[in-house]
Structures are given as structure tokens and as C-alpha cells.
N, C-alpha and C positions, 0 to 999 in steps of 0.2 A: 149528611150530618150538619147540624147548625154550627155556626162559628163559636157560639157560647159553649156548646158541648165539646167542640174540638179543643178550645182553649183549656177547658176543665180537664180534659184527658191528658194534656201534655204535662210532663214533670216541671214543677216550678223551681226556679233557681234558688239555691240556698242563700240566705242573707250574707253569710261570710264569703261565699264565692262571688257574689255581686260586689262586695266591698273591694276585693282585689281587682276585679274587672274595672271598677271605677277608678282605682289608683292607676292601673295600667293604661287606661284611656288618657289620663292626664299626662303620663310619661310620654306616650306616643305622640300626643298633640304637640308637645314641645320638642319633638325630634330627638329625644334623649337616647333612643335606641339605634341611632345611625352610627356608622363606623367612623373612626378617626384614623384613617390609614396613614395620612401624612405624619401625624403625631408619632405613630409607632415606627414607621420607617426611619424617621429622624432619631428616635430613641435607640433603635437597633444600630444605626450608623454611629451614633455617639458612643455607645457601649463598645462597639467593635474597634473604633479608633482608640478608645481608652485602653482596651486590652492590648492592642498593638503598641501603643505608646509605653505601656508598662513593661512589655517585653523588651522594647528598645532601651528603656532606662536600665533594665537589668543587665543588658549587654554592655552598656557603657560603664556601669558601676564596676563590673568585673568581679574578681575573686575577693569578696569582702563580706564581712558580717553585716555591713550596712544594707545588704540585700534584704535582710529580715524586715527592715522598715517597710518594704513593699508588700509583704505578705498580707497585712490587713487590707491593703488596697485591692489585692487580688480577691480576697474574700468578699469585699463589697461589690466588685464588678460581677463575680459569679452569682451572688445573690440577686443582683439587679437583673441579670439574664434569666434567673429563675422566675422572677416576677413576670417578665415578658412571656416566658414559656407558659406560665399559668394563665395569662390573659389570652394567648393564642389558643390554648386548649379550650377555653370558654367561648371561642368564636368572637372575641372582642376586636381582633386586629383587622382581619380581611373579611370581605363579604362572602367569599367562597369557603365553605367548610373544609374542603380538601386542602386548600392553601394554608388555612389555619393549622390543620392537622399535621401537614408536612413540616411547617415552620416549627411547631412545638416539638415534634419528634427530633428534628435536627438540633435545636437548641438544647433540649433536655439531654440527649444522649451524647452528642458530639462536642458540646460546649461545656455544659455543667457536669456531665458525667453520671447522670442518674437515669433510670429507665422511665420513659414516657408512659409506656403501657402499665407498669406497676403503679405509678402515681395516679394515672387517670382512673384506673379501677377503684382505687381507694378513695380518691377525691369525689368521684361521682356518687358513691354510696354516702359519703358525708353530706353532700349537698341535698340529697333526697331526704335525709333524715337527720338533720343536725341535732346533736345532743340527745338523741333518742337511744335509750338503753337497749342494747341487743342489736341495733341496726347501724349506728354510727361508729365506724372503725376508729375514729379519732378519740373515742372515750372507752375503747376496749382496754381492759387491764393488761398491762405488759410489765415493764419494770416500774412504771408510774401507775398508781392505782387511782381510779376516778369514782369508785363506789365503795362505801363503807363496808358493805358485805364482803367484797373481794379483799379489802385491806385486812379485815378481821381473820381471814384464812391464811395469811402469810406466816411463814416460819423462817428461822435462821437468818441468813444475811439479808434476804429480801425484806423480812419483817423489820430488821434494824434500819434498813434504808427507808422503807415506807413511813416509819415513825417520824422521819425528818425530811420527807420528800419535798415539802414546800421550800425549805431553805436550800435543799440540794438541787432543786429543779434547774436553775440556771447554770450551775457548774456542770451538771450532767449533760447539758446541751452541747458542751464541747465535744461530745462523742456522737452527736446527731449527724454531722456531716459524714462521718465514717459509716454510720448506720444506713444512711440513704444510698451510699455507694454499694454497700454489701447487699441491701435489699434489691438493688438494680440487677446485680449478677445472679442472685437467687431466683429472681423472676424470669429472666431470659433463658436461664439454663434449667428451669423447672419443666415438668411434664404437663403443666397446665396449658390449655389452648391459648395461643398468642398470635395475633396478627403482626406481620412484619418482623417476625423473630430474627430472620437473617440480617435485616437492616439494623435492628437494634444491637445485636451482638457485634456486628462489624463496627458500628459507630462507637459503642461503649469500649471495645478493646482498643480502637484507634485513639480515643481520647484518654483513657486511663492508663495506657502504656506510653502514649506519646507525650503526655504532660510531664511525667517524671523525667523522661529522656530530655525534654527541652530544658527543664530545671538543671539537670546535671551538666548539660552542655553550656550553661550560662554561669555556673558557680560550682565550687567543689562539692562532692557528694554529701559531705557531712553538713554543709550549710544548706544544701538542697533538701536534705531530710528534715532539718529543723524548720525550714521555710514551709514545707508541705504540711508538717504538723500544725504550725501556727495558722496557715491558711484553712485547713480542714476544721480546726477547733473554732475559729472565728466565724467561718461559714455556717457551722451548726448553730452557734449562738445567735447569729443574725437571723437565720431562718426561723429558729424557734421563737425568738423575741418578736418576730413579725406575725407569726401565726397564733401563738399562745393567747394573746389578749382577746382574740376574736370570740371565743366561746367558753373558755375555761372559767369556772366560777359562775356561769350563767345557769338558769334553771334547766334541768334535764327532764325529758319526757319519758315517763315510765312505759315499759313494754306493754303493748296492747292498747294504749290510750290514743285516740284519734284527735288530732288537732288540725284545724284548717291551715292551708298553705301560708296565708298571710301571717297568722299568729305564730305558726311553727318557726318561720324564718326570723321574725322580728323579736320574739320573746327569748330566743336562745342565742341571739347575737349581740355583740357590743361594738359600738363605733368608738374611734379614738380621735379626739380633737387635735388640732395642730396646724391646720391650713395647708398651704402649698408645700411647705417643707415635708410635712408628714405624708402628703400624697405621694411624694417621690421616695421618701425613706421607707415606707411600708408598701410601695407599689400598688396603691389603691386599696389595700386590705384594711386600711383605717375606716373605710366605708363598708364594713362587713354586712350591715343590715341591707343596704341597697344592693350590694353584690349578690347576696343570697336571694333577694327578691327578683333581681334582673341580672342573671349571671353573664349575659352577653353584652352588658353595657360597658362601653369603653371607659377607661380611667378618667379622661378629661370631662366626662359627663356626670360623674358620680357626685360631685359637690352640689351641682344644681339639683340633682335628683334628691339628695339628702334633705334639702329644704322642703321639698314637696312631701316627702315621706314623713318627715318629722311633724309637719303641720297636719297631715292626714291622720297620723296615729293619735295626735292630740285630740282631734275631732271625734275619733272613734274610741277614745279612752283605752288605747293600747299602749302599754309601757314601752318607751323608746329609750334605750340605754346608751349613754355617751359619756366617756370619761377622758381624763388625760392619760398619756402613755404610762407614766410612772405610777399613777393611781391604779391603772389596770394591772400592772405587775404586782402591786401590793395585794390586790384582790385575788390574783392567781395563787400567790404564795400562801395567803390565808386559807383559801379554799383547799389547796392540796394538803396543808397541815391539818385542816379540820378532818379531811378524809383519813389522814394518817393517824388520827386519834384512835380510830377503830383498831389499828394494829397494836396500840398500847393497852387499851381497855375497851373491848368490844361491847361492854355493858354500860359505858358512860360516854357515848359519842353522840353529839347533836347531829341529827340527820341533815344531809344536803337538801336543797330545795329541789323537789322533783314534781313536775306537773302531773296531776292525776293520781298522786299518792297521798294518803292521809298523813 
């Protein structure tokens, strides 16, 4: 067979596939997919020392309501540990997948107190199909509604809440910390297949029983109870405030519509401006576009990658969304309120932007 006939018989690469390959080549050429092990080890040590210092401060303060001033600090430290867990789960920390997996499992279950397996299953599906109706678990209707059709079906108390869900979104996040812990135990004690079930149950029980015992040993039980409530409430708000700006209010992809990988990740994601402070405050989630394009990219490499991706998208005329943090919160609130209009009047609700839908 001649070379011309052979070349003709081979499948030709799709233009969109070639675009991402071109971008990926630029990223690899600059070494932006290499690990930053020293950075993460330093970060884990700093967070561990911060946690031990906090417990030491609680010991010296003694039986006093002043202990409550440390509850927000505990919420911040636990959220920061959650960010590192997220990064280890994405193979960003170590070269070995096994080492990343073990690190994430220990941090999630034994330190933060949530199930690594439950979170991984949910988050993996999200990354594969961000903002895709029927496939992304992060936009499945639960207490919060993300599609007008679902909001229009609500009744009773749920209907009353959904009508105002935009304004109530951040207050309801005070319960997200509790929800994450409840989901953890539901997952590990369910009948669904689960790897490392024994390990997760042991670590979750040790952490979620041991932590209240530590608090009670350092302060009166009634102060410990209030401390725990404040910690859990602020932990939920911090977690939600870090994840919500990333996709909420961005275009959704209708069920059955095929979108190439590059556009699926870029068009449904939103970056948050803010420099080095925001990099740490949001644990790298402020570079959501780059994180979705290159999930294993370490946090210190994301800022450099963002410059490349932003320029590449401009050349290819792909919309690249970047806003300030508080502007993103305004967008999220407005979007949820717009969806909530369907619960007030299903016949007078402006539709959300959905790719592939007229």
C-alpha cells in the first residue's frame, strides 16, 4: 500500500483535539506539570505546627469563653488541610499515585473528618463533566436548585426556600460542614462497594470522636459545644465560599450535547483574581480553568499556566472568564435567585444559559 493511501486511510485528528494538544505541548515545554514536593511538604508542616500551636493556646487559655476566639482559626486550618487533601487527590503533591492517595485519605478522614472515598467519587464525576446537566453531581438539585425546571416543581417549605435561595445561599453554608461529616458516615456505612472501608471507618471514628473529647478536656463542655458549632459553621462557609465561585452561574451544558474537552472545561469555569493572597486563601481553586484543564498541576505552577491559557484562548476566540472574588459572589447570588424565579412563577422565568439549548 502506498504511503499516500495509508495516510488517507488513517483517521484525521479533529481540529478541537489538536487545539488542546497544542496548548498541552506549551505547558509541558515549560515544565508546568512537574511536581512541587518541597512546597507541599512545607505547607503540610506549617499547617501541622499551626494546629498544634492552636491546641497549645487552648490549653493555656483554660476554662474561659475566650476559647471561642480560636474557633475561627480552627475552621481556617481545617479548610486549608482540605485544600491539600484536594491537591493530593489530584496527584499534585507527590510523583507516586499511591503516596498521593494515602496522604489524601489520611488528611481527609483523620484530620478533616470527611470521607475521602465519598468525596473522590463525587469530585471525579464533576471533573469529567463540569456543569453538564444530568452528569455533574455539583449541579444536581437537592436543597439548592440549579435548573428552572426543577425549581418549578418544588412545593411547601422547599418552594419557600428556593424562591429566596440566592440570598439564603451563604447563610445555609453554615450547615455544609455538618453535611460533609454526615455524608462521610453515610458513605462508609453504606452497602455500596468501597475500597479501604475499614481504614476509613477507623480514621473517621478516631477523628470525630477524638476531636470533641480533646475539646472537652481543654474547656468546659458547654464552651466546647459552642466552640464546635462555630468551627463547623465557619468551616462550611469557608469551604462553600471557595468552591461556589468556580462554576455557579457559568453556562451549563445540556444533556446529550457533546463539547470538546478544551471548551467544556474553559467555558464552564471561572477564575478569581487576587494574586498570591488568593492563591493561598482559595488553595489554588482561584485558577479553576487551569485546574480543570490540567488537574495534576501543582498550585505553584497555576499562575504561570494561567497566562499561557488566557493568551491561547484569546487567539482561539474562546471565552475566558475571570472576575474578582466578591463580584463572583454577586454573580452566584443573582444566578440562584434567577433560578428561584421559577418557584415563584414558572411561566415568567428567564432561562439560564445552557450550551446546546435554544
